[in-house]
C-alpha positions as CSV (number, residue, x, y, z in Angstrom):
1,M,-18.8,-6.8,42.0
2,I,-19.2,-6.0,38.3
3,S,-22.6,-6.8,36.9
4,R,-23.1,-9.0,33.8
5,A,-24.4,-6.0,31.9
6,N,-21.2,-4.0,32.5
7,R,-19.1,-7.0,31.4
8,V,-21.1,-7.3,28.2
9,L,-20.9,-3.6,27.5
10,T,-17.2,-3.6,28.2
11,A,-16.7,-6.5,25.8
12,A,-18.8,-4.8,23.2
13,V,-16.9,-1.5,23.3
14,T,-13.6,-3.3,23.3
15,W,-14.7,-5.4,20.4
16,L,-15.9,-2.3,18.4
17,V,-12.6,-0.6,19.1
18,I,-10.6,-3.6,17.7
19,V,-12.9,-3.8,14.6
20,F,-12.6,0.0,14.0
21,G,-8.8,-0.4,14.3
22,C,-8.8,-3.2,11.7
23,Y,-11.0,-1.1,9.4
24,Y,-8.8,1.9,9.8
25,F,-5.5,0.1,9.0
26,T,-6.8,-2.2,6.2
27,V,-9.6,-0.4,4.5
28,A,-9.6,3.4,5.3
29,R,-5.8,3.9,5.3
30,P,-4.2,1.0,3.4
31,G,-0.5,1.0,3.3
32,L,0.0,2.7,6.6
33,G,3.2,1.3,8.1
34,T,4.5,-0.1,4.8
35,R,8.2,0.8,4.4
36,W,10.2,2.1,1.5
37,E,12.8,-0.3,0.1
38,P,16.1,0.7,-1.6
39,L,16.9,-0.4,-5.1
40,S,20.4,-1.2,-6.5
41,L,22.6,1.8,-7.2
42,L,22.4,3.4,-10.6
43,P,25.7,3.5,-12.7
44,E,25.4,7.2,-13.1
45,R,23.7,10.1,-11.2
46,A,20.1,10.3,-12.3
47,T,18.0,13.5,-12.7
48,T,14.5,11.9,-13.2
49,I,12.7,8.7,-12.4
50,E,9.6,7.4,-14.1
51,L,7.3,4.3,-13.7
52,T,6.1,3.3,-17.1
53,D,2.7,1.9,-18.2
54,S,4.5,-1.3,-19.0
55,G,5.9,-2.0,-15.6
56,F,9.4,-0.7,-15.8
57,I,11.3,2.0,-13.9
58,L,13.2,4.4,-16.1
59,A,15.9,6.7,-14.8
60,T,17.4,9.5,-16.9
61,T,20.9,10.5,-16.0
62,E,22.7,13.8,-16.2
63,S,24.5,12.6,-19.4
64,S,21.0,11.8,-20.9
65,N,21.5,8.1,-20.7
66,V,18.3,6.2,-19.7
67,Y,18.5,3.1,-17.5
68,K,15.7,0.6,-16.9
69,R,14.8,-2.2,-14.6
70,E,11.6,-4.3,-14.1
71,L,9.5,-3.5,-11.0
72,W,9.7,-7.0,-9.5
73,Q,13.4,-7.7,-10.1
74,T,14.7,-6.2,-6.9
75,A,18.2,-7.7,-7.2
76,E,18.5,-6.9,-10.9
77,P,21.0,-4.2,-11.8
78,W,20.1,-1.2,-13.9
79,M,20.5,-1.8,-17.7
80,L,21.1,0.8,-20.3
81,Y,17.9,1.4,-22.3
82,D,17.6,2.2,-26.0
83,E,14.2,3.4,-26.8
84,A,14.7,2.9,-30.6
85,T,15.5,-0.8,-30.4
86,E,13.8,-2.1,-27.3
87,D,10.2,-2.8,-26.7
88,L,9.0,-2.5,-23.1
89,N,6.5,-5.3,-22.5
90,A,5.9,-6.4,-19.0
91,T,3.4,-5.9,-16.2
92,P,0.6,-3.5,-17.3
93,C,0.4,-0.4,-15.2
94,Q,-1.6,2.8,-15.2
95,V,-1.8,6.1,-13.3
96,G,-4.4,5.4,-10.7
97,E,-6.0,6.4,-7.4
98,S,-4.0,7.6,-4.5
99,R,-6.0,6.2,-1.6
100,F,-2.9,4.7,0.0
101,S,-1.1,6.0,3.0
102,V,2.4,6.4,1.6
103,S,5.0,7.4,4.1
104,S,7.7,9.9,3.1
105,P,10.8,8.5,1.4
106,P,13.9,8.4,3.5
107,G,15.5,11.5,2.2
108,K,15.0,14.6,0.1
109,V,13.1,13.7,-3.1
110,V,14.2,15.0,-6.4
111,A,11.7,13.1,-8.6
112,R,8.8,10.7,-7.8
113,S,6.4,8.6,-9.9
114,S,3.5,6.3,-9.0
115,R,1.4,3.7,-10.8
116,N,-1.2,0.9,-10.1
117,C,0.0,-2.3,-11.7
118,V,-1.4,-5.8,-12.2
119,A,0.3,-8.3,-9.9
120,S,-1.8,-11.4,-10.8
121,A,-5.2,-12.3,-12.1
122,E,-6.9,-11.1,-9.0
123,N,-4.5,-8.6,-7.3
124,S,-3.1,-5.2,-8.1
125,V,-0.2,-3.4,-6.6
126,H,0.3,0.3,-6.0
127,V,3.9,1.3,-6.7
128,E,5.8,4.5,-5.9
129,A,9.4,5.2,-6.9
130,A,11.4,8.1,-5.6
131,L,14.8,9.4,-6.7
132,L,16.5,11.0,-3.7
133,E,18.9,13.9,-3.7
134,N,21.9,11.6,-3.0
135,G,21.1,9.6,-6.1
136,E,19.5,6.6,-4.5
137,V,16.3,5.1,-5.8
138,W,13.7,3.8,-3.4
139,M,10.5,1.9,-4.1
140,W,7.2,1.6,-2.1
141,T,4.7,-1.2,-2.9
142,Y,1.3,-2.2,-1.5
143,L,-0.6,-5.2,-2.7
144,Y,-4.4,-4.9,-2.8
145,G,-7.6,-6.3,-4.3
146,G,-8.7,-9.8,-5.0
147,I,-10.3,-12.3,-2.6
148,G,-8.3,-11.0,0.4
149,E,-9.7,-7.5,0.1
150,V,-13.3,-8.8,-0.2
151,F,-12.7,-11.1,2.8
152,T,-11.4,-8.2,4.8
153,W,-14.5,-6.1,4.0
154,L,-16.8,-9.1,5.1
155,L,-14.9,-9.6,8.3
156,V,-15.0,-5.9,9.2
157,L,-18.8,-5.7,8.5
158,A,-19.5,-9.0,10.4
159,G,-17.3,-7.8,13.3
160,G,-19.0,-4.4,13.4
161,A,-22.5,-6.1,13.3
162,L,-21.5,-8.4,16.2
163,G,-20.2,-5.5,18.2
164,V,-23.5,-3.6,17.7
165,I,-25.5,-6.7,18.7
166,L,-23.4,-7.1,21.9
167,L,-23.8,-3.4,22.6
168,G,-27.6,-3.7,22.3
169,I,-27.7,-6.8,24.5
170,G,-25.6,-5.1,27.1
171,G,-27.8,-2.0,27.0
172,I,-31.0,-4.1,27.4
173,M,-29.4,-6.0,30.3
174,K,-28.3,-2.6,31.9
175,F,-31.9,-1.2,31.5
176,R,-33.4,-4.3,33.1
177,E,-31.0,-4.0,36.1
178,T,-32.5,-0.7,37.1
């Protein structure tokens, strides 16, 4: 028969493994498991790709044409961009930290660009765009920040504290058994 102390210790260790797993996948390695998504096909073969500070993706083609699209308009086709007449005002983005676990794009990469962008008043999004050798453009996004991230930190801390308390109780019970 399994003693109460062993049951409490088993529950504590199991709980701590679950909490550590949650920490690893949501705090230590955010983005792990997030997939790349294909964008619509470009009208011409591109040579470079760039995420701008104003939330657009620019693709320069072999014929020196530049095509643009907004980050969040996934069904939108690529539009010809004229730098002299158009003003790019959209989501503010900046080059930022790379603490995210970005998987490899689904093919050989010719050009790649990344930015951290404002998604809403409390959330940000890390965006990566990749131009593949076959001419396809793929995008990877990961939403972070805001109340959800703070809540995640609190849950992980509270869960870890509870696991340590259970481990201590189980240890004391085991000590008293002997």
